[in-house]
N, C-alpha and C positions, 0 to 999 in steps of 0.2 A: 477577209471573207471572199469566198470563191465567186466568180462571175455568174455561175449557174445556180447560186443558192436559192434564188426566187423560184426556179423551176426544178428544184431537186426532186420532189416527189414524182413529177411527170417524167423526168429523166430516169429515175429508178424504175418506174413502170415500163418504160420503153426497153431498158436494158434487161429486165426480167422476161419481157416478151421475146427479145432476141435470144436470150439464154434458152428459152423453151424451143425456139426454132432450131437452135444448134443441137439440143437434145433430140429433137425430132429427126434431124439429119442422121444422127448417130443410130437411131432406131431403124431408119431406112436402110442404112448400110448393113446393120445386123440382120435385117430381113431380106437382104439381097434385092433391094428395089432397083428398078431400071436406071442405068447410069445417067441418062438425060434428066430423069426426074430428080435425082440427087443433085446433079449440077444446077438445075433450076432452083432448088431450095438453097443451095450454097450461094448462088447469085443473089437471091432475095435477102439472105442474112447479111451478105456483104454490103448490099445497098442500104440496109437498115443501119448497120454500124457506121457506114459513111455518113448517113444522115445525122446520126447522133454526133459524130465527130465534127461535122460542119456546124451544128448547133453550138457545141462547146467552143469551137473556134470563134464563132460570132460573139458568143457571150464573153469570151476572153478579150477579144478586141474591144468590145463595147464597154467593158467594165475595167478589167485589170490594166490593159494597155492605155486606155483613155485616161485612167486615174494616174498612171505613172507619167504620162506625157504632161498632164496638168501640173504635176509636182516638179517635173523636170529633173535634170541631173542624170547621173549614171544609171539609175534605176529605169529611166525611160529607155535608154539605149539597150539595157538588158532585156526589157519586156519586148521591145521591137525585134531583137535578135531571136528571142524564144519564139515569138509568133512566126517569124520568117522560117525558122527551122521546123516548126510544126507544120506549116503549109508545105514545105518541101517534102516532109515525110508523107503527108496525105497525097500529094501529087505522085510520088513514087510508088505508093501502094496499089 
């Protein structure tokens, strides 16, 4: 079971909202909107995606990693490594 399962519907709504934002940015470009306005919307969509990513990371740490650590063994090491790599990707983006 995924760590975000209990919030799956809310997560899906947020992603659909972000999808709509990105489509709106595409329309702005098609309509030759002012550059700064497009950049402002891109920044907002980026922050929204980062927020979802942080929520998923928190859910992963709170559920998947915690469960693996409780069980112990190599799976715990794998989950910690995955979490570290995910954090590194988020920080680099």
